[in-house]
mmCIF file as gemmi writes it, N, C-alpha and C atoms, coordinates in Angstrom:
data_model
loop_
_atom_site.group_PDB
_atom_site.id
_atom_site.type_symbol
_atom_site.label_atom_id
_atom_site.label_alt_id
_atom_site.label_comp_id
_atom_site.label_asym_id
_atom_site.label_entity_id
_atom_site.label_seq_id
_atom_site.pdbx_PDB_ins_code
_atom_site.Cartn_x
_atom_site.Cartn_y
_atom_site.Cartn_z
_atom_site.occupancy
_atom_site.B_iso_or_equiv
_atom_site.pdbx_formal_charge
_atom_site.auth_seq_id
_atom_site.auth_asym_id
_atom_site.pdbx_PDB_model_num
ATOM 1 N N . UNK Axp A 1 ? 98.599 80.808 80.351 1 0 ? 1 A 1
ATOM 2 C CA . UNK Axp A 1 ? 98.135 79.907 79.139 1 0 ? 1 A 1
ATOM 3 C C . UNK Axp A 1 ? 99.098 79.743 78.045 1 0 ? 1 A 1
ATOM 4 N N . UNK Axp A 2 ? 99.184 81.17 77.497 1 0 ? 2 A 1
ATOM 5 C CA . UNK Axp A 2 ? 100.085 81.441 76.451 1 0 ? 2 A 1
ATOM 6 C C . UNK Axp A 2 ? 101.6 81.083 76.437 1 0 ? 2 A 1
ATOM 7 N N . UNK Axp A 3 ? 101.994 81.411 77.876 1 0 ? 3 A 1
ATOM 8 C CA . UNK Axp A 3 ? 103.176 81.357 78.493 1 0 ? 3 A 1
ATOM 9 C C . UNK Axp A 3 ? 103.814 80.096 77.963 1 0 ? 3 A 1
ATOM 10 N N . UNK Axp A 4 ? 102.998 79.095 78.535 1 0 ? 4 A 1
ATOM 11 C CA . UNK Axp A 4 ? 103.528 77.633 78.582 1 0 ? 4 A 1
ATOM 12 C C . UNK Axp A 4 ? 103.938 76.9 76.938 1 0 ? 4 A 1
ATOM 13 N N . UNK Axp A 5 ? 103.169 77.128 76.26 1 0 ? 5 A 1
ATOM 14 C CA . UNK Axp A 5 ? 103.283 76.921 74.705 1 0 ? 5 A 1
ATOM 15 C C . UNK Axp A 5 ? 104.428 77.506 74.084 1 0 ? 5 A 1
ATOM 16 N N . UNK Axp A 6 ? 104.991 78.818 74.57 1 0 ? 6 A 1
ATOM 17 C CA . UNK Axp A 6 ? 106.247 79.472 73.956 1 0 ? 6 A 1
ATOM 18 C C . UNK Axp A 6 ? 107.602 79.812 75.039 1 0 ? 6 A 1
ATOM 19 N N . UNK Axp A 7 ? 107.494 79.242 76.011 1 0 ? 7 A 1
ATOM 20 C CA . UNK Axp A 7 ? 108.41 79.388 77.203 1 0 ? 7 A 1
ATOM 21 C C . UNK Axp A 7 ? 108.373 80.816 77.196 1 0 ? 7 A 1
ATOM 22 N N . UNK Axp A 8 ? 107.313 81.499 77.506 1 0 ? 8 A 1
ATOM 23 C CA . UNK Axp A 8 ? 107.713 82.909 77.897 1 0 ? 8 A 1
ATOM 24 C C . UNK Axp A 8 ? 106.737 83.049 79.349 1 0 ? 8 A 1
ATOM 25 N N . UNK Axp A 9 ? 107.491 83.979 80.256 1 0 ? 9 A 1
ATOM 26 C CA . UNK Axp A 9 ? 107.044 84.592 81.186 1 0 ? 9 A 1
ATOM 27 C C . UNK Axp A 9 ? 106.596 85.74 81.888 1 0 ? 9 A 1
ATOM 28 N N . UNK Axp A 10 ? 105.422 85.452 81.946 1 0 ? 10 A 1
ATOM 29 C CA . UNK Axp A 10 ? 104.443 87.303 82.155 1 0 ? 10 A 1
ATOM 30 C C . UNK Axp A 10 ? 104.008 87.317 83.418 1 0 ? 10 A 1
ATOM 31 N N . UNK Axp A 11 ? 104.066 88.756 83.859 1 0 ? 11 A 1
ATOM 32 C CA . UNK Axp A 11 ? 103.906 89.422 85.489 1 0 ? 11 A 1
ATOM 33 C C . UNK Axp A 11 ? 102.9 90.426 84.911 1 0 ? 11 A 1
ATOM 34 N N . UNK Axp A 12 ? 102.343 90.956 85.806 1 0 ? 12 A 1
ATOM 35 C CA . UNK Axp A 12 ? 101.617 92.258 85.605 1 0 ? 12 A 1
ATOM 36 C C . UNK Axp A 12 ? 102.045 93.108 86.644 1 0 ? 12 A 1
ATOM 37 N N . UNK Axp A 13 ? 102.339 94.523 86.049 1 0 ? 13 A 1
ATOM 38 C CA . UNK Axp A 13 ? 102.197 95.643 87 1 0 ? 13 A 1
ATOM 39 C C . UNK Axp A 13 ? 101.314 96.811 86.942 1 0 ? 13 A 1
ATOM 40 N N . UNK Axp A 14 ? 100.673 96.797 88.352 1 0 ? 14 A 1
ATOM 41 C CA . UNK Axp A 14 ? 99.223 97.75 88.094 1 0 ? 14 A 1
ATOM 42 C C . UNK Axp A 14 ? 99.893 98.789 88.944 1 0 ? 14 A 1
ATOM 43 N N . UNK Axp A 15 ? 99.556 100.283 88.323 1 0 ? 15 A 1
ATOM 44 C CA . UNK Axp A 15 ? 100.057 100.921 89.458 1 0 ? 15 A 1
ATOM 45 C C . UNK Axp A 15 ? 98.652 102.184 89.367 1 0 ? 15 A 1
ATOM 46 N N . UNK Axp A 16 ? 99.017 103.263 89.694 1 0 ? 16 A 1
ATOM 47 C CA . UNK Axp A 16 ? 97.395 104.001 89.746 1 0 ? 16 A 1
ATOM 48 C C . UNK Axp A 16 ? 97.921 105.209 88.405 1 0 ? 16 A 1
ATOM 49 N N . UNK Axp A 17 ? 97.428 106.177 88.753 1 0 ? 17 A 1
ATOM 50 C CA . UNK Axp A 17 ? 96.617 107.163 87.499 1 0 ? 17 A 1
ATOM 51 C C . UNK Axp A 17 ? 98.457 108.05 87.605 1 0 ? 17 A 1
ATOM 52 N N . UNK Axp A 18 ? 98.763 108.265 86.609 1 0 ? 18 A 1
ATOM 53 C CA . UNK Axp A 18 ? 100.128 108.741 85.993 1 0 ? 18 A 1
ATOM 54 C C . UNK Axp A 18 ? 99.951 110.179 86.277 1 0 ? 18 A 1
ATOM 55 N N . UNK Axp A 19 ? 100.456 111.152 86.829 1 0 ? 19 A 1
ATOM 56 C CA . UNK Axp A 19 ? 100.206 112.56 86.7 1 0 ? 19 A 1
ATOM 57 C C . UNK Axp A 19 ? 100.507 113.136 85.15 1 0 ? 19 A 1
ATOM 58 N N . UNK Axp A 20 ? 99.931 113.792 85.193 1 0 ? 20 A 1
ATOM 59 C CA . UNK Axp A 20 ? 100.302 114.475 83.64 1 0 ? 20 A 1
ATOM 60 C C . UNK Axp A 20 ? 100.265 113.697 82.193 1 0 ? 20 A 1
ATOM 61 N N . UNK Axp A 21 ? 99.801 112.369 82.532 1 0 ? 21 A 1
ATOM 62 C CA . UNK Axp A 21 ? 99.984 111.775 81.135 1 0 ? 21 A 1
ATOM 63 C C . UNK Axp A 21 ? 98.6 111.732 80.156 1 0 ? 21 A 1
ATOM 64 N N . UNK Axp A 22 ? 98.346 111.434 79.371 1 0 ? 22 A 1
ATOM 65 C CA . UNK Axp A 22 ? 97.401 111.402 78.201 1 0 ? 22 A 1
ATOM 66 C C . UNK Axp A 22 ? 96.133 111.646 78.855 1 0 ? 22 A 1
ATOM 67 N N . UNK Axp A 23 ? 96.178 110.407 79.956 1 0 ? 23 A 1
ATOM 68 C CA . UNK Axp A 23 ? 94.82 110.155 80.244 1 0 ? 23 A 1
ATOM 69 C C . UNK Axp A 23 ? 94.433 110.802 81.878 1 0 ? 23 A 1
ATOM 70 N N . UNK Axp A 24 ? 95.498 111.952 82.227 1 0 ? 24 A 1
ATOM 71 C CA . UNK Axp A 24 ? 95.256 112.372 83.145 1 0 ? 24 A 1
ATOM 72 C C . UNK Axp A 24 ? 94.12 113.484 83.383 1 0 ? 24 A 1
ATOM 73 N N . UNK Axp A 25 ? 93.573 113.991 84.834 1 0 ? 25 A 1
ATOM 74 C CA . UNK Axp A 25 ? 92.659 114.875 84.703 1 0 ? 25 A 1
ATOM 75 C C . UNK Axp A 25 ? 92.991 115.907 84.922 1 0 ? 25 A 1
ATOM 76 N N . UNK Axp A 26 ? 94.797 116.43 84.87 1 0 ? 26 A 1
ATOM 77 C CA . UNK Axp A 26 ? 95.025 117.342 85.149 1 0 ? 26 A 1
ATOM 78 C C . UNK Axp A 26 ? 95.114 118.515 84.317 1 0 ? 26 A 1
ATOM 79 N N . UNK Axp A 27 ? 95.082 118.258 82.878 1 0 ? 27 A 1
ATOM 80 C CA . UNK Axp A 27 ? 94.772 118.776 81.509 1 0 ? 27 A 1
ATOM 81 C C . UNK Axp A 27 ? 93.643 119.608 81.453 1 0 ? 27 A 1
ATOM 82 N N . UNK Axp A 28 ? 92.6 118.307 81.674 1 0 ? 28 A 1
ATOM 83 C CA . UNK Axp A 28 ? 91.201 118.997 81.788 1 0 ? 28 A 1
ATOM 84 C C . UNK Axp A 28 ? 90.651 120.22 82.84 1 0 ? 28 A 1
ATOM 85 N N . UNK Axp A 29 ? 91.076 119.888 84.359 1 0 ? 29 A 1
ATOM 86 C CA . UNK Axp A 29 ? 90.978 120.335 85.486 1 0 ? 29 A 1
ATOM 87 C C . UNK Axp A 29 ? 91.428 122.05 85.059 1 0 ? 29 A 1
ATOM 88 N N . UNK Axp A 30 ? 92.776 122.102 84.534 1 0 ? 30 A 1
ATOM 89 C CA . UNK Axp A 30 ? 93.502 123.328 83.883 1 0 ? 30 A 1
ATOM 90 C C . UNK Axp A 30 ? 92.468 124.07 82.831 1 0 ? 30 A 1
ATOM 91 N N . UNK Axp A 31 ? 92.125 123.297 81.805 1 0 ? 31 A 1
ATOM 92 C CA . UNK Axp A 31 ? 90.971 123.829 81.004 1 0 ? 31 A 1
ATOM 93 C C . UNK Axp A 31 ? 89.885 124.323 81.542 1 0 ? 31 A 1
ATOM 94 N N . UNK Axp A 32 ? 89.616 123.589 82.648 1 0 ? 32 A 1
ATOM 95 C CA . UNK Axp A 32 ? 88.086 123.548 82.923 1 0 ? 32 A 1
ATOM 96 C C . UNK Axp A 32 ? 87.869 125.255 83.695 1 0 ? 32 A 1
ATOM 97 N N . UNK Axp A 33 ? 89.434 124.97 84.57 1 0 ? 33 A 1
ATOM 98 C CA . UNK Axp A 33 ? 89.746 126.257 85.53 1 0 ? 33 A 1
ATOM 99 C C . UNK Axp A 33 ? 89.655 127.466 85.051 1 0 ? 33 A 1
ATOM 100 N N . UNK Axp A 34 ? 89.841 127.779 83.813 1 0 ? 34 A 1
ATOM 101 C CA . UNK Axp A 34 ? 90.124 129.131 82.893 1 0 ? 34 A 1
ATOM 102 C C . UNK Axp A 34 ? 88.925 129.524 82.552 1 0 ? 34 A 1
ATOM 103 N N . UNK Axp A 35 ? 87.659 128.104 82.736 1 0 ? 35 A 1
ATOM 104 C CA . UNK Axp A 35 ? 86.806 128.605 82.056 1 0 ? 35 A 1
ATOM 105 C C . UNK Axp A 35 ? 85.752 128.617 83.102 1 0 ? 35 A 1
ATOM 106 N N . UNK Axp A 36 ? 86.022 128.658 84.868 1 0 ? 36 A 1
ATOM 107 C CA . UNK Axp A 36 ? 85.568 128.89 85.425 1 0 ? 36 A 1
ATOM 108 C C . UNK Axp A 36 ? 84.889 128.208 86.551 1 0 ? 36 A 1
ATOM 109 N N . UNK Axp A 37 ? 85.063 126.479 85.896 1 0 ? 37 A 1
ATOM 110 C CA . UNK Axp A 37 ? 84.241 125.566 86.746 1 0 ? 37 A 1
ATOM 111 C C . UNK Axp A 37 ? 84.981 124.269 86.531 1 0 ? 37 A 1
ATOM 112 N N . UNK Axp A 38 ? 85.151 123.549 87.546 1 0 ? 38 A 1
ATOM 113 C CA . UNK Axp A 38 ? 85.802 122.203 87.344 1 0 ? 38 A 1
ATOM 114 C C . UNK Axp A 38 ? 84.371 120.911 87.607 1 0 ? 38 A 1
ATOM 115 N N . UNK Axp A 39 ? 84.195 120.223 86.535 1 0 ? 39 A 1
ATOM 116 C CA . UNK Axp A 39 ? 83.423 119.121 86.785 1 0 ? 39 A 1
ATOM 117 C C . UNK Axp A 39 ? 84.07 118.032 87.568 1 0 ? 39 A 1
ATOM 118 N N . UNK Axp A 40 ? 83.372 117.235 88.486 1 0 ? 40 A 1
ATOM 119 C CA . UNK Axp A 40 ? 83.687 116.274 89.419 1 0 ? 40 A 1
ATOM 120 C C . UNK Axp A 40 ? 82.773 115.051 88.733 1 0 ? 40 A 1
ATOM 121 N N . UNK Axp A 41 ? 83.109 113.759 88.524 1 0 ? 41 A 1
ATOM 122 C CA . UNK Axp A 41 ? 82.069 112.661 88.763 1 0 ? 41 A 1
ATOM 123 C C . UNK Axp A 41 ? 81.724 112.555 90.154 1 0 ? 41 A 1
ATOM 124 N N . UNK Axp A 42 ? 82.393 112.239 91.342 1 0 ? 42 A 1
ATOM 125 C CA . UNK Axp A 42 ? 81.666 112.27 92.674 1 0 ? 42 A 1
ATOM 126 C C . UNK Axp A 42 ? 82.789 112.968 93.195 1 0 ? 42 A 1
ATOM 127 N N . UNK Axp A 43 ? 82.633 113.967 94.059 1 0 ? 43 A 1
ATOM 128 C CA . UNK Axp A 43 ? 83.619 114.822 95.104 1 0 ? 43 A 1
ATOM 129 C C . UNK Axp A 43 ? 84.297 113.83 95.927 1 0 ? 43 A 1
ATOM 130 N N . UNK Axp A 44 ? 83.597 112.511 96.396 1 0 ? 44 A 1
ATOM 131 C CA . UNK Axp A 44 ? 84.436 111.279 97.229 1 0 ? 44 A 1
ATOM 132 C C . UNK Axp A 44 ? 85.013 110.342 96.815 1 0 ? 44 A 1
ATOM 133 N N . UNK Axp A 45 ? 85.428 110.427 95.333 1 0 ? 45 A 1
ATOM 134 C CA . UNK Axp A 45 ? 86.056 109.723 94.892 1 0 ? 45 A 1
ATOM 135 C C . UNK Axp A 45 ? 87.683 109.69 95.119 1 0 ? 45 A 1
ATOM 136 N N . UNK Axp A 46 ? 88.387 109.096 94.973 1 0 ? 46 A 1
ATOM 137 C CA . UNK Axp A 46 ? 89.61 109.161 95.252 1 0 ? 46 A 1
ATOM 138 C C . UNK Axp A 46 ? 90.461 108.285 94.312 1 0 ? 46 A 1
ATOM 139 N N . UNK Axp A 47 ? 91.909 108.58 94.133 1 0 ? 47 A 1
ATOM 140 C CA . UNK Axp A 47 ? 92.83 108.25 93.271 1 0 ? 47 A 1
ATOM 141 C C . UNK Axp A 47 ? 94.035 108.113 93.327 1 0 ? 47 A 1
ATOM 142 N N . UNK Axp A 48 ? 94.858 107.381 92.964 1 0 ? 48 A 1
ATOM 143 C CA . UNK Axp A 48 ? 96.312 106.558 93.115 1 0 ? 48 A 1
ATOM 144 C C . UNK Axp A 48 ? 96.998 107.622 92.115 1 0 ? 48 A 1
ATOM 145 N N . UNK Axp A 49 ? 97.744 108.428 92.634 1 0 ? 49 A 1
ATOM 146 C CA . UNK Axp A 49 ? 98.261 108.564 91.976 1 0 ? 49 A 1
ATOM 147 C C . UNK Axp A 49 ? 99.989 108.839 91.784 1 0 ? 49 A 1
ATOM 148 N N . UNK Axp A 50 ? 101.074 108.709 90.77 1 0 ? 50 A 1
ATOM 149 C CA . UNK Axp A 50 ? 101.962 108.178 90.873 1 0 ? 50 A 1
ATOM 150 C C . UNK Axp A 50 ? 102.981 109.343 89.389 1 0 ? 50 A 1
ATOM 151 N N . UNK Axp A 51 ? 104.054 109.644 89.481 1 0 ? 51 A 1
ATOM 152 C CA . UNK Axp A 51 ? 104.854 110.533 88.75 1 0 ? 51 A 1
ATOM 153 C C . UNK Axp A 51 ? 105.193 109.503 87.51 1 0 ? 51 A 1
ATOM 154 N N . UNK Axp A 52 ? 105.655 110.182 86.67 1 0 ? 52 A 1
ATOM 155 C CA . UNK Axp A 52 ? 105.78 109.147 85.123 1 0 ? 52 A 1
ATOM 156 C C . UNK Axp A 52 ? 107.185 108.611 85.709 1 0 ? 52 A 1
ATOM 157 N N . UNK Axp A 53 ? 108.206 109.535 86.088 1 0 ? 53 A 1
ATOM 158 C CA . UNK Axp A 53 ? 109.244 108.846 86.595 1 0 ? 53 A 1
ATOM 159 C C . UNK Axp A 53 ? 109.417 107.718 87.544 1 0 ? 53 A 1
ATOM 160 N N . UNK Axp A 54 ? 108.554 107.849 88.869 1 0 ? 54 A 1
ATOM 161 C CA . UNK Axp A 54 ? 108.231 106.622 89.358 1 0 ? 54 A 1
ATOM 162 C C . UNK Axp A 54 ? 107.404 104.782 88.543 1 0 ? 54 A 1
ATOM 163 N N . UNK Axp A 55 ? 106.591 105.477 87.779 1 0 ? 55 A 1
ATOM 164 C CA . UNK Axp A 55 ? 106.091 104.324 87.112 1 0 ? 55 A 1
ATOM 165 C C . UNK Axp A 55 ? 107.11 103.753 86.634 1 0 ? 55 A 1
ATOM 166 N N . UNK Axp A 56 ? 107.749 104.169 86.162 1 0 ? 56 A 1
ATOM 167 C CA . UNK Axp A 56 ? 108.927 104.031 85.125 1 0 ? 56 A 1
ATOM 168 C C . UNK Axp A 56 ? 109.9 103.092 85.948 1 0 ? 56 A 1
ATOM 169 N N . UNK Axp A 57 ? 110.227 103.515 86.965 1 0 ? 57 A 1
ATOM 170 C CA . UNK Axp A 57 ? 111.126 102.959 87.824 1 0 ? 57 A 1
ATOM 171 C C . UNK Axp A 57 ? 110.823 101.514 88.732 1 0 ? 57 A 1
ATOM 172 N N . UNK Axp A 58 ? 108.975 101.599 89.066 1 0 ? 58 A 1
ATOM 173 C CA . UNK Axp A 58 ? 108.593 100.958 89.178 1 0 ? 58 A 1
ATOM 174 C C . UNK Axp A 58 ? 108.257 99.272 88.415 1 0 ? 58 A 1
ATOM 175 N N . UNK Axp A 59 ? 108.39 99.716 87.12 1 0 ? 59 A 1
ATOM 176 C CA . UNK Axp A 59 ? 108.298 98.871 85.82 1 0 ? 59 A 1
ATOM 177 C C . UNK Axp A 59 ? 109.407 98.265 85.676 1 0 ? 59 A 1
ATOM 178 N N . UNK Axp A 60 ? 110.554 98.846 85.847 1 0 ? 60 A 1
ATOM 179 C CA . UNK Axp A 60 ? 112.07 98.365 85.959 1 0 ? 60 A 1
ATOM 180 C C . UNK Axp A 60 ? 112.24 97.363 86.491 1 0 ? 60 A 1
ATOM 181 N N . UNK Axp A 61 ? 112.021 97.787 88.421 1 0 ? 61 A 1
ATOM 182 C CA . UNK Axp A 61 ? 112.145 96.725 89.332 1 0 ? 61 A 1
ATOM 183 C C . UNK Axp A 61 ? 111.382 95.941 89.499 1 0 ? 61 A 1
ATOM 184 N N . UNK Axp A 62 ? 110.173 95.563 88.858 1 0 ? 62 A 1
ATOM 185 C CA . UNK Axp A 62 ? 109.213 94.616 88.436 1 0 ? 62 A 1
ATOM 186 C C . UNK Axp A 62 ? 109.716 93.68 87.923 1 0 ? 62 A 1
ATOM 187 N N . UNK Axp A 63 ? 110.715 93.863 86.458 1 0 ? 63 A 1
ATOM 188 C CA . UNK Axp A 63 ? 110.962 93.158 85.347 1 0 ? 63 A 1
ATOM 189 C C . UNK Axp A 63 ? 112.436 92.378 86.149 1 0 ? 63 A 1
ATOM 190 N N . UNK Axp A 64 ? 113.565 93.347 86.925 1 0 ? 64 A 1
ATOM 191 C CA . UNK Axp A 64 ? 114.296 92.647 87.599 1 0 ? 64 A 1
ATOM 192 C C . UNK Axp A 64 ? 113.948 91.509 88.808 1 0 ? 64 A 1
ATOM 193 N N . UNK Axp A 65 ? 112.878 92.193 88.95 1 0 ? 65 A 1
ATOM 194 C CA . UNK Axp A 65 ? 112.226 90.853 90.305 1 0 ? 65 A 1
ATOM 195 C C . UNK Axp A 65 ? 111.485 89.842 90.037 1 0 ? 65 A 1
ATOM 196 N N . UNK Axp A 66 ? 111.049 89.728 88.911 1 0 ? 66 A 1
ATOM 197 C CA . UNK Axp A 66 ? 109.733 88.722 88.385 1 0 ? 66 A 1
ATOM 198 C C . UNK Axp A 66 ? 110.467 87.452 88.353 1 0 ? 66 A 1
ATOM 199 N N . UNK Axp A 67 ? 109.699 86.626 88.201 1 0 ? 67 A 1
ATOM 200 C CA . UNK Axp A 67 ? 109.602 84.772 88.253 1 0 ? 67 A 1
ATOM 201 C C . UNK Axp A 67 ? 108.798 84.689 87.077 1 0 ? 67 A 1
ATOM 202 N N . UNK Axp A 68 ? 107.682 85.394 86.944 1 0 ? 68 A 1
ATOM 203 C CA . UNK Axp A 68 ? 106.761 84.482 86.394 1 0 ? 68 A 1
ATOM 204 C C . UNK Axp A 68 ? 105.165 84.496 87.574 1 0 ? 68 A 1
ATOM 205 N N . UNK Axp A 69 ? 104.15 85.576 86.495 1 0 ? 69 A 1
ATOM 206 C CA . UNK Axp A 69 ? 103.119 84.987 87.218 1 0 ? 69 A 1
ATOM 207 C C . UNK Axp A 69 ? 102.691 85.905 88.278 1 0 ? 69 A 1
ATOM 208 N N . UNK Axp A 70 ? 103.016 86.802 88.631 1 0 ? 70 A 1
ATOM 209 C CA . UNK Axp A 70 ? 103.167 88.035 89.927 1 0 ? 70 A 1
ATOM 210 C C . UNK Axp A 70 ? 102.373 88.889 89.417 1 0 ? 70 A 1
ATOM 211 N N . UNK Axp A 71 ? 101.479 89.601 90.311 1 0 ? 71 A 1
ATOM 212 C CA . UNK Axp A 71 ? 100.715 91.013 90.103 1 0 ? 71 A 1
ATOM 213 C C . UNK Axp A 71 ? 101.571 91.616 90.833 1 0 ? 71 A 1
ATOM 214 N N . UNK Axp A 72 ? 102.19 92.681 89.964 1 0 ? 72 A 1
ATOM 215 C CA . UNK Axp A 72 ? 103.145 94.011 90.995 1 0 ? 72 A 1
ATOM 216 C C . UNK Axp A 72 ? 102.155 95.142 91.525 1 0 ? 72 A 1
ATOM 217 N N . UNK Axp A 73 ? 101.733 95.359 92.58 1 0 ? 73 A 1
ATOM 218 C CA . UNK Axp A 73 ? 101.363 96.803 92.592 1 0 ? 73 A 1
ATOM 219 C C . UNK Axp A 73 ? 101.607 97.102 93.977 1 0 ? 73 A 1
ATOM 220 N N . UNK Axp A 74 ? 102.447 98.394 93.356 1 0 ? 74 A 1
ATOM 221 C CA . UNK Axp A 74 ? 103.205 99.747 94.587 1 0 ? 74 A 1
ATOM 222 C C . UNK Axp A 74 ? 102.066 100.143 95.841 1 0 ? 74 A 1
ATOM 223 N N . UNK Axp A 75 ? 102.739 100.613 96.65 1 0 ? 75 A 1
ATOM 224 C CA . UNK Axp A 75 ? 101.772 101.376 97.49 1 0 ? 75 A 1
ATOM 225 C C . UNK Axp A 75 ? 101.933 102.65 97.266 1 0 ? 75 A 1
ATOM 226 N N . UNK Axp A 76 ? 101.24 103.68 96.814 1 0 ? 76 A 1
ATOM 227 C CA . UNK Axp A 76 ? 101.02 105.203 96.49 1 0 ? 76 A 1
ATOM 228 C C . UNK Axp A 76 ? 100.061 105.617 97.029 1 0 ? 76 A 1
ATOM 229 N N . UNK Axp A 77 ? 100.686 106.801 97.029 1 0 ? 77 A 1
ATOM 230 C CA . UNK Axp A 77 ? 99.461 107.636 97.733 1 0 ? 77 A 1
ATOM 231 C C . UNK Axp A 77 ? 97.886 107.832 97.363 1 0 ? 77 A 1
ATOM 232 N N . UNK Axp A 78 ? 97.038 108.132 98.024 1 0 ? 78 A 1
ATOM 233 C CA . UNK Axp A 78 ? 95.825 108.288 97.18 1 0 ? 78 A 1
ATOM 234 C C . UNK Axp A 78 ? 95.642 109.543 97.425 1 0 ? 78 A 1
ATOM 235 N N . UNK Axp A 79 ? 94.363 110.328 96.658 1 0 ? 79 A 1
ATOM 236 C CA . UNK Axp A 79 ? 94.198 111.749 97.322 1 0 ? 79 A 1
ATOM 237 C C . UNK Axp A 79 ? 92.31 111.634 96.471 1 0 ? 79 A 1
ATOM 238 N N . UNK Axp A 80 ? 91.481 112.76 97.293 1 0 ? 80 A 1
ATOM 239 C CA . UNK Axp A 80 ? 90.282 112.658 96.738 1 0 ? 80 A 1
ATOM 240 C C . UNK Axp A 80 ? 90.583 113.511 95.505 1 0 ? 80 A 1
ATOM 241 N N . UNK Axp A 81 ? 90.16 113.065 94.743 1 0 ? 81 A 1
ATOM 242 C CA . UNK Axp A 81 ? 89.826 114.359 93.103 1 0 ? 81 A 1
ATOM 243 C C . UNK Axp A 81 ? 89.266 115.145 93.038 1 0 ? 81 A 1
ATOM 244 N N . UNK Axp A 82 ? 88.569 115.624 94.697 1 0 ? 82 A 1
ATOM 245 C CA . UNK Axp A 82 ? 88.217 117.382 94.451 1 0 ? 82 A 1
ATOM 246 C C . UNK Axp A 82 ? 89.202 117.923 95.369 1 0 ? 82 A 1
ATOM 247 N N . UNK Axp A 83 ? 89.999 117.097 96.234 1 0 ? 83 A 1
ATOM 248 C CA . UNK Axp A 83 ? 91.196 118.177 96.803 1 0 ? 83 A 1
ATOM 249 C C . UNK Axp A 83 ? 92.282 118.195 95.582 1 0 ? 83 A 1
ATOM 250 N N . UNK Axp A 84 ? 92.557 117.602 94.687 1 0 ? 84 A 1
ATOM 251 C CA . UNK Axp A 84 ? 93.255 117.566 93.159 1 0 ? 84 A 1
ATOM 252 C C . UNK Axp A 84 ? 92.71 118.911 92.774 1 0 ? 84 A 1
ATOM 253 N N . UNK Axp A 85 ? 91.038 118.817 92.53 1 0 ? 85 A 1
ATOM 254 C CA . UNK Axp A 85 ? 90.589 120.173 91.614 1 0 ? 85 A 1
ATOM 255 C C . UNK Axp A 85 ? 91.08 121.577 92.67 1 0 ? 85 A 1
ATOM 256 N N . UNK Axp A 86 ? 90.812 121.07 93.972 1 0 ? 86 A 1
ATOM 257 C CA . UNK Axp A 86 ? 90.813 122.687 94.496 1 0 ? 86 A 1
ATOM 258 C C . UNK Axp A 86 ? 92.519 123.076 94.546 1 0 ? 86 A 1
ATOM 259 N N . UNK Axp A 87 ? 93.417 122.26 94.782 1 0 ? 87 A 1
ATOM 260 C CA . UNK Axp A 87 ? 94.741 122.459 94.499 1 0 ? 87 A 1
ATOM 261 C C . UNK Axp A 87 ? 95.135 123.292 93.23 1 0 ? 87 A 1
ATOM 262 N N . UNK Axp A 88 ? 94.528 122.552 92.135 1 0 ? 88 A 1
ATOM 263 C CA . UNK Axp A 88 ? 94.835 122.965 90.861 1 0 ? 88 A 1
ATOM 264 C C . UNK Axp A 88 ? 94.362 124.364 91.045 1 0 ? 88 A 1
ATOM 265 N N . UNK Axp A 89 ? 93.167 124.769 91.02 1 0 ? 89 A 1
ATOM 266 C CA . UNK Axp A 89 ? 92.425 125.777 91.051 1 0 ? 89 A 1
ATOM 267 C C . UNK Axp A 89 ? 91.913 126.058 92.342 1 0 ? 89 A 1
ATOM 268 N N . UNK Axp A 90 ? 92.43 126.903 92.989 1 0 ? 90 A 1
ATOM 269 C CA . UNK Axp A 90 ? 91.738 127.23 94.327 1 0 ? 90 A 1
ATOM 270 C C . UNK Axp A 90 ? 90.352 128.693 94.432 1 0 ? 90 A 1
ATOM 271 N N . UNK Axp A 91 ? 89.271 128.065 94.728 1 0 ? 91 A 1
ATOM 272 C CA . UNK Axp A 91 ? 88.625 129.293 94.992 1 0 ? 91 A 1
ATOM 273 C C . UNK Axp A 91 ? 87.537 128.76 93.265 1 0 ? 91 A 1
ATOM 274 N N . UNK Axp A 92 ? 88.113 127.866 92.661 1 0 ? 92 A 1
ATOM 275 C CA . UNK Axp A 92 ? 87.007 127.519 91.551 1 0 ? 92 A 1
ATOM 276 C C . UNK Axp A 92 ? 85.702 126.478 92.047 1 0 ? 92 A 1
ATOM 277 N N . UNK Axp A 93 ? 84.659 127.157 91.344 1 0 ? 93 A 1
ATOM 278 C CA . UNK Axp A 93 ? 83.411 126.001 91.527 1 0 ? 93 A 1
ATOM 279 C C . UNK Axp A 93 ? 83.262 124.847 90.868 1 0 ? 93 A 1
ATOM 280 N N . UNK Axp A 94 ? 82.971 124.019 91.956 1 0 ? 94 A 1
ATOM 281 C CA . UNK Axp A 94 ? 83.365 122.623 91.561 1 0 ? 94 A 1
ATOM 282 C C . UNK Axp A 94 ? 81.611 122.095 91.463 1 0 ? 94 A 1
ATOM 283 N N . UNK Axp A 95 ? 81.725 121.101 90.259 1 0 ? 95 A 1
ATOM 284 C CA . UNK Axp A 95 ? 80.27 120.747 89.806 1 0 ? 95 A 1
ATOM 285 C C . UNK Axp A 95 ? 80.304 118.833 89.374 1 0 ? 95 A 1
ATOM 286 N N . UNK Axp A 96 ? 79.406 118.657 90.348 1 0 ? 96 A 1
ATOM 287 C CA . UNK Axp A 96 ? 79.583 117.132 90.169 1 0 ? 96 A 1
ATOM 288 C C . UNK Axp A 96 ? 78.629 117.016 89.175 1 0 ? 96 A 1
ATOM 289 N N . UNK Axp A 97 ? 79.227 116.138 88.48 1 0 ? 97 A 1
ATOM 290 C CA . UNK Axp A 97 ? 78.169 115.516 87.159 1 0 ? 97 A 1
ATOM 291 C C . UNK Axp A 97 ? 77.7 113.858 87.561 1 0 ? 97 A 1
ATOM 292 N N . UNK Axp A 98 ? 78.011 113.16 88.335 1 0 ? 98 A 1
ATOM 293 C CA . UNK Axp A 98 ? 77.526 112.042 88.205 1 0 ? 98 A 1
ATOM 294 C C . UNK Axp A 98 ? 78.688 110.817 87.827 1 0 ? 98 A 1
ATOM 295 N N . UNK Axp A 99 ? 78.822 110.006 88.14 1 0 ? 99 A 1
ATOM 296 C CA . UNK Axp A 99 ? 79.594 108.859 88.09 1 0 ? 99 A 1
ATOM 297 C C . UNK Axp A 99 ? 79.543 108.114 86.652 1 0 ? 99 A 1
ATOM 298 N N . UNK Axp A 100 ? 80.365 107.814 85.987 1 0 ? 100 A 1
ATOM 299 C CA . UNK Axp A 100 ? 79.994 107.196 84.62 1 0 ? 100 A 1
ATOM 300 C C . UNK Axp A 100 ? 79.978 105.461 84.378 1 0 ? 100 A 1
């Protein structure tokens, strides 16, 4: 709608969770591990993971390939959040606090 009035071209890049970014659970899990318990919303939940470098390369490739109107979604690995917590802090107790 906005693009036609100004000859702009829009596309959307949607990727997963950027490991170690400001919104990442990694710093939270590390801090909680030091306290002896990691909280999870639901142990069955999964998330898609991508590194910052992979995310930047993906966005650049999308810019190069876009024509306008696309939604780009990469094929990236998923992992159970409980498996990530176990990898970060082996043997530390997990407490499910429920979905938000």
